[in-house]
The first five atom37 places (N, CA, C, CB, O) and aatype in JSON, in Angstrom:
{
  "aatype": [20, 20, 20, 20, 20, 20, 20, 20, 20, 20, 20, 20, 20, 20, 20, 20, 20, 20, 20, 20, 20, 20, 20, 20, 20, 20, 20, 20, 20, 20, 20, 20, 20, 20, 20, 20, 20, 20, 20, 20, 20, 20, 20, 20, 20, 20, 20, 20, 20, 20, 20, 20, 20, 20, 20, 20, 20, 20, 20, 20, 20, 20, 20, 20, 20, 20, 20, 20, 20, 20, 20, 20, 20, 20, 20, 20, 20, 20, 20, 20, 20, 20, 20, 20, 20, 20, 20, 20, 20, 20, 20, 20, 20, 20, 20, 20, 20, 20, 20, 20, 20, 20, 20, 20, 20, 20, 20, 20, 20, 20, 20, 20, 20, 20, 20, 20, 20, 20, 20, 20, 20, 20, 20, 20, 20, 20, 20, 20, 20, 20, 20, 20, 20],
  "atom_mask": [
    [1, 1, 1, 1, 1],
    [1, 1, 1, 1, 1],
    [1, 1, 1, 1, 1],
    [1, 1, 1, 1, 1],
    [1, 1, 1, 1, 1],
    [1, 1, 1, 1, 1],
    [1, 1, 1, 1, 1],
    [1, 1, 1, 1, 1],
    [1, 1, 1, 1, 1],
    [1, 1, 1, 1, 1],
    [1, 1, 1, 1, 1],
    [1, 1, 1, 1, 1],
    [1, 1, 1, 1, 1],
    [1, 1, 1, 1, 1],
    [1, 1, 1, 1, 1],
    [1, 1, 1, 1, 1],
    [1, 1, 1, 1, 1],
    [1, 1, 1, 1, 1],
    [1, 1, 1, 1, 1],
    [1, 1, 1, 1, 1],
    [1, 1, 1, 1, 1],
    [1, 1, 1, 1, 1],
    [1, 1, 1, 1, 1],
    [1, 1, 1, 1, 1],
    [1, 1, 1, 1, 1],
    [1, 1, 1, 1, 1],
    [1, 1, 1, 1, 1],
    [1, 1, 1, 1, 1],
    [1, 1, 1, 1, 1],
    [1, 1, 1, 1, 1],
    [1, 1, 1, 1, 1],
    [1, 1, 1, 1, 1],
    [1, 1, 1, 1, 1],
    [1, 1, 1, 1, 1],
    [1, 1, 1, 1, 1],
    [1, 1, 1, 1, 1],
    [1, 1, 1, 1, 1],
    [1, 1, 1, 1, 1],
    [1, 1, 1, 1, 1],
    [1, 1, 1, 1, 1],
    [1, 1, 1, 1, 1],
    [1, 1, 1, 1, 1],
    [1, 1, 1, 1, 1],
    [1, 1, 1, 1, 1],
    [1, 1, 1, 1, 1],
    [1, 1, 1, 1, 1],
    [1, 1, 1, 1, 1],
    [1, 1, 1, 1, 1],
    [1, 1, 1, 1, 1],
    [1, 1, 1, 1, 1],
    [1, 1, 1, 1, 1],
    [1, 1, 1, 1, 1],
    [1, 1, 1, 1, 1],
    [1, 1, 1, 1, 1],
    [1, 1, 1, 1, 1],
    [1, 1, 1, 1, 1],
    [1, 1, 1, 1, 1],
    [1, 1, 1, 1, 1],
    [1, 1, 1, 1, 1],
    [1, 1, 1, 1, 1],
    [1, 1, 1, 1, 1],
    [1, 1, 1, 1, 1],
    [1, 1, 1, 1, 1],
    [1, 1, 1, 1, 1],
    [1, 1, 1, 1, 1],
    [1, 1, 1, 1, 1],
    [1, 1, 1, 1, 1],
    [1, 1, 1, 1, 1],
    [1, 1, 1, 1, 1],
    [1, 1, 1, 1, 1],
    [1, 1, 1, 1, 1],
    [1, 1, 1, 1, 1],
    [1, 1, 1, 1, 1],
    [1, 1, 1, 1, 1],
    [1, 1, 1, 1, 1],
    [1, 1, 1, 1, 1],
    [1, 1, 1, 1, 1],
    [1, 1, 1, 1, 1],
    [1, 1, 1, 1, 1],
    [1, 1, 1, 1, 1],
    [1, 1, 1, 1, 1],
    [1, 1, 1, 1, 1],
    [1, 1, 1, 1, 1],
    [1, 1, 1, 1, 1],
    [1, 1, 1, 1, 1],
    [1, 1, 1, 1, 1],
    [1, 1, 1, 1, 1],
    [1, 1, 1, 1, 1],
    [1, 1, 1, 1, 1],
    [1, 1, 1, 1, 1],
    [1, 1, 1, 1, 1],
    [1, 1, 1, 1, 1],
    [1, 1, 1, 1, 1],
    [1, 1, 1, 1, 1],
    [1, 1, 1, 1, 1],
    [1, 1, 1, 1, 1],
    [1, 1, 1, 1, 1],
    [1, 1, 1, 1, 1],
    [1, 1, 1, 1, 1],
    [1, 1, 1, 1, 1],
    [1, 1, 1, 1, 1],
    [1, 1, 1, 1, 1],
    [1, 1, 1, 1, 1],
    [1, 1, 1, 1, 1],
    [1, 1, 1, 1, 1],
    [1, 1, 1, 1, 1],
    [1, 1, 1, 1, 1],
    [1, 1, 1, 1, 1],
    [1, 1, 1, 1, 1],
    [1, 1, 1, 1, 1],
    [1, 1, 1, 1, 1],
    [1, 1, 1, 1, 1],
    [1, 1, 1, 1, 1],
    [1, 1, 1, 1, 1],
    [1, 1, 1, 1, 1],
    [1, 1, 1, 1, 1],
    [1, 1, 1, 1, 1],
    [1, 1, 1, 1, 1],
    [1, 1, 1, 1, 1],
    [1, 1, 1, 1, 1],
    [1, 1, 1, 1, 1],
    [1, 1, 1, 1, 1],
    [1, 1, 1, 1, 1],
    [1, 1, 1, 1, 1],
    [1, 1, 1, 1, 1],
    [1, 1, 1, 1, 1],
    [1, 1, 1, 1, 1],
    [1, 1, 1, 1, 1],
    [1, 1, 1, 1, 1],
    [1, 1, 1, 1, 1],
    [1, 1, 1, 1, 1],
    [1, 1, 1, 1, 1],
    [1, 1, 1, 1, 1]
  ],
  "atom_positions": [
    [[55.95, 4.85, 60.74], [55.13, 6.01, 60.82], [54.92, 6.57, 59.43], [55.74, 7.04, 61.74], [55.86, 6.77, 58.66]],
    [[53.68, 6.83, 59.13], [53.35, 7.36, 57.81], [53.46, 8.88, 57.82], [51.92, 6.92, 57.38], [53.05, 9.53, 58.78]],
    [[54.0, 9.41, 56.76], [54.12, 10.87, 56.63], [52.81, 11.44, 56.13], [55.27, 11.25, 55.68], [52.18, 10.9, 55.23]],
    [[52.41, 12.56, 56.74], [51.18, 13.22, 56.29], [51.52, 14.11, 55.12], [50.51, 14.03, 57.44], [52.53, 14.82, 55.13]],
    [[50.67, 14.07, 54.12], [50.85, 14.94, 52.96], [49.6, 15.77, 52.77], [51.17, 14.11, 51.68], [48.5, 15.22, 52.68]],
    [[49.75, 17.11, 52.7], [48.62, 18.0, 52.43], [47.7, 18.16, 53.63], [47.83, 17.49, 51.25], [48.03, 17.79, 54.76]],
    [[46.54, 18.72, 53.34], [45.56, 19.0, 54.39], [44.41, 18.02, 54.27], [45.06, 20.45, 54.3], [44.15, 17.47, 53.2]],
    [[43.73, 17.81, 55.36], [42.54, 16.97, 55.32], [41.38, 17.8, 54.8], [42.21, 16.39, 56.72], [41.46, 19.02, 54.76]],
    [[40.32, 17.14, 54.39], [39.14, 17.83, 53.87], [38.53, 18.75, 54.92], [38.09, 16.81, 53.4], [38.08, 19.85, 54.59]],
    [[38.52, 18.33, 56.17], [37.97, 19.14, 57.25], [38.75, 20.44, 57.41], [37.97, 18.36, 58.56], [38.14, 21.5, 57.6]],
    [[40.07, 20.41, 57.35], [40.88, 21.62, 57.47], [40.63, 22.58, 56.32], [42.37, 21.25, 57.53], [40.58, 23.8, 56.52]],
    [[40.47, 22.05, 55.12], [40.19, 22.89, 53.96], [38.82, 23.55, 54.1], [40.25, 22.06, 52.65], [38.68, 24.73, 53.8]],
    [[37.83, 22.81, 54.55], [36.48, 23.38, 54.73], [36.47, 24.47, 55.8], [35.47, 22.27, 55.1], [35.82, 25.49, 55.63]],
    [[37.17, 24.26, 56.9], [37.23, 25.27, 57.96], [37.92, 26.54, 57.45], [37.98, 24.72, 59.2], [37.47, 27.65, 57.74]],
    [[39.0, 26.39, 56.71], [39.7, 27.55, 56.14], [38.79, 28.3, 55.16], [41.0, 27.11, 55.43], [38.79, 29.53, 55.12]],
    [[38.01, 27.55, 54.37], [37.1, 28.18, 53.42], [36.0, 28.96, 54.15], [36.47, 27.12, 52.51], [35.66, 30.06, 53.73]],
    [[35.45, 28.41, 55.23], [34.41, 29.1, 56.01], [34.97, 30.38, 56.63], [33.83, 28.17, 57.11], [34.32, 31.42, 56.6]],
    [[36.16, 30.31, 57.2], [36.78, 31.51, 57.79], [37.01, 32.58, 56.73], [38.12, 31.14, 58.48], [36.77, 33.76, 56.98]],
    [[37.48, 32.18, 55.55], [37.71, 33.14, 54.46], [36.39, 33.76, 54.0], [38.42, 32.46, 53.27], [36.34, 34.96, 53.71]],
    [[35.33, 32.96, 53.91], [34.03, 33.47, 53.48], [33.46, 34.47, 54.48], [33.04, 32.32, 53.28], [32.92, 35.51, 54.08]],
    [[33.59, 34.18, 55.76], [33.1, 35.1, 56.79], [33.9, 36.41, 56.76], [33.19, 34.45, 58.2], [33.32, 37.49, 56.88]],
    [[35.19, 36.31, 56.59], [36.04, 37.51, 56.51], [35.68, 38.36, 55.29], [37.52, 37.12, 56.46], [35.6, 39.58, 55.38]],
    [[35.47, 37.72, 54.16], [35.11, 38.44, 52.94], [33.77, 39.14, 53.09], [35.07, 37.48, 51.75], [33.61, 40.28, 52.66]],
    [[32.79, 38.47, 53.71], [31.48, 39.09, 53.93], [31.59, 40.31, 54.84], [30.5, 38.08, 54.55], [30.94, 41.32, 54.6]],
    [[32.42, 40.22, 55.87], [32.61, 41.36, 56.78], [33.26, 42.53, 56.06], [33.46, 40.95, 57.99], [32.89, 43.68, 56.29]],
    [[34.23, 42.26, 55.2], [34.9, 43.34, 54.45], [33.94, 43.99, 53.46], [36.13, 42.79, 53.71], [33.98, 45.21, 53.29]],
    [[33.11, 43.22, 52.81], [32.14, 43.78, 51.85], [31.13, 44.66, 52.58], [31.42, 42.66, 51.07], [30.77, 45.73, 52.1]],
    [[30.68, 44.2, 53.74], [29.72, 44.99, 54.52], [30.35, 46.31, 54.99], [29.21, 44.18, 55.74], [29.71, 47.36, 54.93]],
    [[31.59, 46.25, 55.45], [32.28, 47.47, 55.89], [32.46, 48.44, 54.73], [33.64, 47.12, 56.5], [32.31, 49.65, 54.91]],
    [[32.77, 47.92, 53.56], [32.92, 48.79, 52.38], [31.59, 49.44, 52.03], [33.45, 47.98, 51.18], [31.55, 50.61, 51.64]],
    [[30.49, 48.7, 52.15], [29.16, 49.26, 51.88], [28.82, 50.39, 52.85], [28.1, 48.17, 51.97], [28.29, 51.42, 52.44]],
    [[29.12, 50.19, 54.14], [28.89, 51.25, 55.12], [29.75, 52.47, 54.82], [29.18, 50.74, 56.54], [29.3, 53.6, 54.97]],
    [[30.97, 52.25, 54.39], [31.87, 53.36, 54.05], [31.35, 54.16, 52.87], [33.26, 52.83, 53.74], [31.41, 55.39, 52.88]],
    [[30.83, 53.47, 51.85], [30.27, 54.18, 50.69], [29.03, 54.97, 51.07], [29.94, 53.19, 49.58], [28.85, 56.1, 50.61]],
    [[28.17, 54.39, 51.91], [26.97, 55.11, 52.36], [27.35, 56.35, 53.16], [26.07, 54.17, 53.2], [26.73, 57.4, 53.0]],
    [[28.34, 56.23, 54.03], [28.78, 57.37, 54.83], [29.4, 58.46, 53.95], [29.8, 56.92, 55.9], [29.2, 59.65, 54.2]],
    [[30.13, 58.07, 52.93], [30.72, 59.04, 52.01], [29.63, 59.78, 51.24], [31.69, 58.35, 51.04], [29.73, 60.99, 51.02]],
    [[28.58, 59.06, 50.82], [27.47, 59.7, 50.1], [26.74, 60.68, 51.01], [26.49, 58.63, 49.56], [26.43, 61.8, 50.59]],
    [[26.47, 60.28, 52.25], [25.77, 61.15, 53.19], [26.61, 62.39, 53.5], [25.45, 60.39, 54.5], [26.07, 63.5, 53.6]],
    [[27.89, 62.22, 53.66], [28.79, 63.34, 53.91], [28.81, 64.32, 52.74], [30.21, 62.84, 54.18], [28.84, 65.53, 52.94]],
    [[28.78, 63.8, 51.52], [28.75, 64.66, 50.34], [27.44, 65.46, 50.28], [28.91, 63.82, 49.05], [27.45, 66.63, 49.89]],
    [[26.32, 64.84, 50.68], [25.04, 65.57, 50.69], [25.07, 66.69, 51.74], [23.88, 64.6, 50.98], [24.57, 67.78, 51.48]],
    [[25.64, 66.42, 52.92], [25.76, 67.46, 53.94], [26.63, 68.6, 53.45], [26.33, 66.88, 55.25], [26.31, 69.77, 53.66]],
    [[27.73, 68.28, 52.8], [28.63, 69.32, 52.27], [27.92, 70.17, 51.22], [29.89, 68.69, 51.68], [28.08, 71.39, 51.2]],
    [[27.15, 69.52, 50.35], [26.41, 70.27, 49.34], [25.36, 71.17, 49.98], [25.75, 69.31, 48.34], [25.18, 72.31, 49.55]],
    [[24.66, 70.66, 50.99], [23.65, 71.47, 51.69], [24.29, 72.66, 52.39], [22.89, 70.61, 52.7], [23.74, 73.76, 52.37]],
    [[25.44, 72.44, 53.0], [26.16, 73.54, 53.66], [26.57, 74.6, 52.65], [27.39, 73.0, 54.4], [26.45, 75.8, 52.92]],
    [[27.05, 74.18, 51.5], [27.44, 75.11, 50.45], [26.23, 75.91, 49.96], [28.09, 74.37, 49.28], [26.34, 77.11, 49.71]],
    [[25.09, 75.25, 49.83], [23.87, 75.95, 49.4], [23.41, 76.95, 50.44], [22.75, 74.94, 49.1], [22.97, 78.05, 50.09]],
    [[23.49, 76.61, 51.73], [23.09, 77.54, 52.79], [24.01, 78.76, 52.8], [23.12, 76.83, 54.17], [23.54, 79.89, 52.95]],
    [[25.31, 78.54, 52.64], [26.26, 79.67, 52.57], [25.95, 80.55, 51.37], [27.71, 79.16, 52.49], [26.08, 81.77, 51.45]],
    [[25.56, 79.95, 50.27], [25.22, 80.71, 49.07], [24.0, 81.59, 49.29], [24.97, 79.77, 47.9], [23.96, 82.73, 48.83]],
    [[23.01, 81.07, 50.0], [21.82, 81.88, 50.29], [22.15, 83.04, 51.21], [20.72, 81.01, 50.92], [21.59, 84.13, 51.05]],
    [[23.05, 82.83, 52.16], [23.46, 83.94, 53.03], [24.24, 84.99, 52.24], [24.31, 83.41, 54.19], [24.07, 86.18, 52.47]],
    [[25.08, 84.54, 51.33], [25.86, 85.49, 50.52], [24.96, 86.29, 49.59], [26.92, 84.74, 49.71], [25.23, 87.46, 49.33]],
    [[23.91, 85.67, 49.08], [22.99, 86.35, 48.17], [22.11, 87.36, 48.89], [22.12, 85.34, 47.44], [21.45, 88.17, 48.25]],
    [[22.1, 87.32, 50.2], [21.26, 88.24, 50.98], [21.65, 89.69, 50.75], [21.36, 87.91, 52.47], [20.78, 90.56, 50.75]],
    [[22.92, 89.95, 50.56], [23.34, 91.32, 50.32], [23.59, 92.08, 51.6], [22.31, 92.04, 49.5], [23.83, 91.49, 52.65]],
    [[23.54, 93.4, 51.5], [23.94, 94.25, 52.62], [22.77, 94.81, 53.41], [24.77, 95.38, 52.13], [22.99, 95.36, 54.49]],
    [[21.55, 94.7, 52.95], [20.41, 95.25, 53.68], [19.44, 94.14, 54.05], [19.69, 96.33, 52.86], [18.53, 93.82, 53.29]],
    [[19.64, 93.56, 55.22], [18.78, 92.48, 55.68], [17.37, 92.99, 55.98], [19.37, 91.83, 56.93], [16.4, 92.25, 55.85]],
    [[17.27, 94.26, 56.39], [15.96, 94.81, 56.75], [14.98, 94.84, 55.6], [16.13, 96.2, 57.28], [13.78, 94.68, 55.81]],
    [[15.46, 95.03, 54.38], [14.58, 95.07, 53.22], [13.97, 93.71, 52.93], [15.34, 95.56, 52.0], [12.95, 93.62, 52.25]],
    [[14.58, 92.65, 53.42], [14.1, 91.3, 53.14], [13.56, 90.61, 54.38], [15.21, 90.47, 52.55], [13.41, 89.38, 54.38]],
    [[13.26, 91.35, 55.45], [12.79, 90.75, 56.7], [11.56, 89.89, 56.45], [12.47, 91.83, 57.74], [10.69, 90.23, 55.66]],
    [[11.53, 88.76, 57.14], [10.44, 87.8, 57.0], [10.98, 86.42, 56.69], [9.46, 88.25, 55.9], [12.16, 86.14, 56.92]],
    [[10.12, 85.57, 56.17], [10.51, 84.19, 55.85], [10.28, 83.93, 54.37], [9.72, 83.17, 56.71], [9.24, 84.27, 53.82]],
    [[11.26, 83.32, 53.75], [11.16, 82.93, 52.34], [11.57, 81.47, 52.23], [12.06, 83.83, 51.42], [12.45, 81.01, 52.95]],
    [[10.91, 80.75, 51.32], [11.22, 79.34, 51.09], [11.25, 79.08, 49.6], [10.2, 78.42, 51.78], [10.7, 79.84, 48.8]],
    [[11.92, 77.98, 49.24], [11.94, 77.63, 47.83], [12.59, 76.28, 47.59], [12.66, 78.68, 47.05], [13.13, 75.65, 48.51]],
    [[12.53, 75.84, 46.34], [13.14, 74.59, 45.91], [14.51, 74.93, 45.33], [12.25, 73.84, 44.86], [14.64, 75.81, 44.48]],
    [[15.52, 74.23, 45.79], [16.89, 74.5, 45.36], [17.38, 73.51, 44.3], [17.83, 74.47, 46.56], [18.51, 73.61, 43.84]],
    [[16.53, 72.59, 43.92], [16.92, 71.59, 42.93], [17.74, 70.47, 43.56], [17.72, 72.24, 41.8], [18.28, 70.63, 44.65]],
    [[17.82, 69.35, 42.89], [18.61, 68.22, 43.39], [18.05, 67.59, 44.64], [20.0, 68.66, 43.66], [18.76, 66.9, 45.36]],
    [[16.75, 67.82, 44.92], [16.14, 67.27, 46.13], [16.3, 68.14, 47.36], [16.72, 65.94, 46.41], [15.89, 67.75, 48.45]],
    [[16.89, 69.33, 47.21], [17.1, 70.25, 48.32], [16.04, 71.33, 48.32], [18.5, 70.89, 48.25], [15.62, 71.81, 47.27]],
    [[15.6, 71.72, 49.52], [14.7, 72.86, 49.71], [15.39, 73.81, 50.68], [13.28, 72.41, 50.25], [16.24, 73.39, 51.47]],
    [[15.04, 75.1, 50.62], [15.68, 76.09, 51.48], [14.64, 76.98, 52.15], [16.67, 76.95, 50.67], [13.53, 77.14, 51.66]],
    [[15.04, 77.55, 53.29], [14.22, 78.52, 54.02], [15.16, 79.57, 54.58], [13.36, 77.84, 55.17], [16.19, 79.24, 55.17]],
    [[14.8, 80.83, 54.4], [15.58, 81.95, 54.91], [14.68, 82.75, 55.84], [16.14, 82.85, 53.73], [13.63, 83.25, 55.42]],
    [[15.08, 82.87, 57.09], [14.29, 83.6, 58.09], [15.1, 84.81, 58.55], [13.91, 82.68, 59.3], [16.24, 84.68, 59.0]],
    [[14.5, 85.99, 58.43], [15.16, 87.24, 58.83], [14.24, 87.96, 59.8], [15.5, 88.14, 57.59], [13.1, 88.27, 59.47]],
    [[14.75, 88.22, 61.01], [13.94, 88.88, 62.05], [14.78, 89.95, 62.73], [13.41, 87.85, 63.09], [15.97, 89.75, 62.95]],
    [[14.16, 91.08, 63.07], [14.92, 92.13, 63.76], [15.3, 91.7, 65.17], [14.11, 93.43, 63.8], [14.58, 90.95, 65.83]],
    [[16.44, 92.19, 65.62], [16.89, 91.94, 66.98], [16.08, 92.84, 67.9], [18.44, 92.2, 67.14], [16.08, 94.05, 67.73]],
    [[15.4, 92.25, 68.88], [14.55, 93.03, 69.78], [15.33, 93.68, 70.91], [13.47, 92.14, 70.37], [14.84, 94.63, 71.52]],
    [[16.54, 93.2, 71.2], [17.33, 93.74, 72.31], [17.96, 95.08, 71.91], [18.42, 92.74, 72.74], [18.59, 95.16, 70.85]],
    [[17.82, 96.1, 72.73], [18.47, 97.39, 72.41], [19.98, 97.3, 72.58], [17.91, 98.51, 73.31], [20.49, 96.48, 73.34]],
    [[20.67, 98.13, 71.86], [22.13, 98.19, 71.96], [22.48, 99.09, 73.13], [22.78, 98.7, 70.62], [22.47, 100.32, 72.99]],
    [[22.78, 98.5, 74.27], [22.94, 99.27, 75.51], [24.28, 99.99, 75.62], [22.78, 98.36, 76.7], [24.42, 100.9, 76.44]],
    [[25.25, 99.62, 74.84], [26.57, 100.26, 74.98], [26.67, 101.55, 74.17], [27.66, 99.3, 74.56], [27.73, 102.18, 74.15]],
    [[25.61, 101.94, 73.5], [25.63, 103.19, 72.72], [24.84, 104.27, 73.45], [25.04, 102.97, 71.31], [23.9, 103.97, 74.19]],
    [[25.22, 105.5, 73.24], [24.47, 106.62, 73.8], [23.17, 106.8, 73.04], [25.31, 107.91, 73.75], [22.96, 106.18, 72.0]],
    [[22.28, 107.65, 73.55], [20.95, 107.84, 72.94], [21.06, 108.38, 71.52], [20.12, 108.81, 73.8], [20.32, 107.95, 70.64]],
    [[21.98, 109.32, 71.28], [22.14, 109.89, 69.94], [22.67, 108.84, 68.97], [23.08, 111.11, 69.97], [22.25, 108.79, 67.82]],
    [[23.59, 108.01, 69.44], [24.14, 106.97, 68.58], [23.12, 105.87, 68.3], [25.39, 106.36, 69.21], [23.1, 105.31, 67.2]],
    [[22.25, 105.55, 69.29], [21.26, 104.5, 69.09], [20.27, 104.86, 68.0], [20.52, 104.22, 70.39], [19.85, 104.0, 67.23]],
    [[19.9, 106.14, 67.92], [18.9, 106.54, 66.93], [19.46, 106.47, 65.51], [18.4, 107.96, 67.22], [18.7, 106.25, 64.57]],
    [[20.75, 106.65, 65.34], [21.34, 106.62, 64.0], [22.04, 105.29, 63.69], [22.33, 107.75, 63.85], [22.5, 105.08, 62.57]],
    [[22.11, 104.4, 64.67], [22.8, 103.12, 64.46], [21.94, 102.22, 63.57], [23.08, 102.42, 65.82], [20.72, 102.2, 63.69]],
    [[22.58, 101.48, 62.68], [21.82, 100.57, 61.83], [21.22, 99.44, 62.66], [22.7, 99.99, 60.71], [21.86, 98.95, 63.59]],
    [[20.0, 99.02, 62.34], [19.38, 97.94, 63.12], [20.05, 96.59, 62.82], [17.86, 97.86, 62.8], [20.58, 96.36, 61.73]],
    [[20.01, 95.72, 63.81], [20.61, 94.4, 63.69], [19.5, 93.37, 63.43], [21.42, 94.03, 64.97], [18.45, 93.42, 64.06]],
    [[19.75, 92.45, 62.52], [18.79, 91.4, 62.17], [19.41, 90.02, 62.36], [18.3, 91.58, 60.71], [20.58, 89.81, 62.04]],
    [[18.61, 89.09, 62.89], [19.02, 87.69, 62.97], [18.64, 87.02, 61.66], [18.35, 86.96, 64.18], [17.54, 87.23, 61.15]],
    [[19.54, 86.23, 61.11], [19.29, 85.54, 59.84], [19.59, 84.05, 60.05], [20.16, 86.14, 58.68], [20.64, 83.68, 60.56]],
    [[18.64, 83.21, 59.63], [18.82, 81.76, 59.68], [18.57, 81.21, 58.28], [17.86, 81.09, 60.73], [17.48, 81.37, 57.73]],
    [[19.57, 80.57, 57.72], [19.43, 79.91, 56.42], [19.42, 78.4, 56.67], [20.6, 80.32, 55.43], [20.37, 77.85, 57.24]],
    [[18.35, 77.73, 56.24], [18.2, 76.29, 56.44], [18.03, 75.62, 55.08], [16.99, 75.98, 57.37], [17.23, 76.06, 54.26]],
    [[18.77, 74.56, 54.86], [18.62, 73.73, 53.66], [18.27, 72.34, 54.16], [19.94, 73.73, 52.76], [18.96, 71.8, 55.02]],
    [[17.2, 71.75, 53.61], [16.79, 70.43, 54.07], [16.5, 69.53, 52.88], [15.55, 70.54, 54.97], [16.19, 70.0, 51.78]],
    [[16.6, 68.22, 53.11], [16.41, 67.21, 52.08], [16.06, 65.89, 52.76], [17.69, 67.07, 51.19], [16.07, 65.79, 53.98]],
    [[15.75, 64.89, 51.95], [15.43, 63.56, 52.47], [16.46, 62.54, 52.0], [14.01, 63.13, 52.01], [16.87, 62.54, 50.84]],
    [[16.88, 61.69, 52.92], [17.75, 60.55, 52.62], [16.92, 59.32, 52.89], [19.1, 60.57, 53.48], [16.83, 58.87, 54.03]],
    [[16.31, 58.76, 51.86], [15.42, 57.62, 52.08], [14.21, 58.07, 52.87], [16.15, 56.47, 52.81], [13.44, 58.92, 52.41]],
    [[14.03, 57.52, 54.05], [12.91, 57.89, 54.93], [13.29, 58.97, 55.94], [12.41, 56.65, 55.67], [12.43, 59.45, 56.67]],
    [[14.56, 59.34, 55.99], [15.02, 60.29, 56.99], [15.08, 61.71, 56.44], [16.39, 59.88, 57.51], [15.54, 61.95, 55.32]],
    [[14.6, 62.65, 57.25], [14.7, 64.07, 56.91], [16.02, 64.6, 57.46], [13.49, 64.89, 57.48], [16.37, 64.34, 58.61]],
    [[16.75, 65.34, 56.65], [18.03, 65.92, 57.04], [17.98, 67.43, 56.85], [19.2, 65.31, 56.22], [17.23, 67.92, 56.01]],
    [[18.76, 68.16, 57.63], [18.79, 69.62, 57.5], [20.12, 70.18, 57.98], [17.63, 70.25, 58.29], [20.79, 69.61, 58.84]],
    [[20.48, 71.31, 57.4], [21.64, 72.09, 57.81], [21.17, 73.52, 57.99], [22.82, 71.98, 56.76], [20.51, 74.07, 57.1]],
    [[21.5, 74.14, 59.12], [21.13, 75.52, 59.38], [22.36, 76.35, 59.72], [20.11, 75.61, 60.52], [23.24, 75.91, 60.47]],
    [[22.4, 77.54, 59.17], [23.45, 78.51, 59.5], [22.77, 79.75, 60.06], [24.33, 78.86, 58.25], [21.78, 80.23, 59.51]],
    [[23.3, 80.26, 61.16], [22.75, 81.46, 61.79], [23.81, 82.55, 61.76], [22.28, 81.18, 63.25], [25.01, 82.29, 61.94]],
    [[23.35, 83.77, 61.53], [24.26, 84.91, 61.56], [23.46, 86.14, 61.94], [24.98, 85.1, 60.18], [22.25, 86.08, 62.13]],
    [[24.14, 87.24, 62.04], [23.51, 88.53, 62.29], [23.96, 89.47, 61.19], [23.87, 89.1, 63.71], [25.12, 89.48, 60.8]],
    [[23.02, 90.25, 60.69], [23.33, 91.21, 59.63], [22.76, 92.58, 60.01], [22.74, 90.74, 58.26], [21.79, 92.68, 60.76]],
    [[23.39, 93.61, 59.48], [22.92, 94.96, 59.7], [21.95, 95.37, 58.61], [24.08, 95.93, 59.76], [22.09, 94.98, 57.45]],
    [[20.96, 96.17, 59.01], [20.07, 96.8, 58.05], [20.59, 98.18, 57.74], [18.62, 96.85, 58.58], [21.66, 98.57, 58.21]],
    [[19.85, 98.91, 56.96], [20.27, 100.29, 56.65], [19.95, 101.2, 57.83], [19.56, 100.81, 55.35], [18.91, 101.08, 58.47]],
    [[20.87, 102.11, 58.1], [20.69, 103.06, 59.21], [19.63, 104.08, 58.84], [22.02, 103.77, 59.56], [19.54, 104.52, 57.69]],
    [[18.82, 104.46, 59.84], [17.81, 105.5, 59.59], [18.5, 106.86, 59.62], [16.66, 105.44, 60.65], [19.44, 107.08, 60.4]],
    [[18.04, 107.76, 58.78], [18.7, 109.08, 58.68], [17.81, 110.15, 59.2], [19.09, 109.39, 57.26], [18.19, 111.32, 59.19]]
  ]
}
């Protein structure tokens, strides 16, 4: 009986094909991971910009009621929508309602493009206007 030494050519080729397929799958997964990390960073930046626009609004939303838009740089655009709350405050008495500060709905939206896809982040809040005297 002859002793076998080493691998046959067929075994080496099969091992090489399996290694090549595995390497291609790992490279593709790494590419998807990098793309997801980039997209996540863009969402985080957009969220930070939307929070910044809300913070810059100040304490009197009523003075800025309406819609404003602009370019935020870096491929980002923003829109700030401020509208008065139409619902009356029913838990207050008549005297308190007349002196209560009005409530405004505020929506800050930051949007951008990722290739062919449009992306957006919106934050909604409520702010008080100045009380009538």
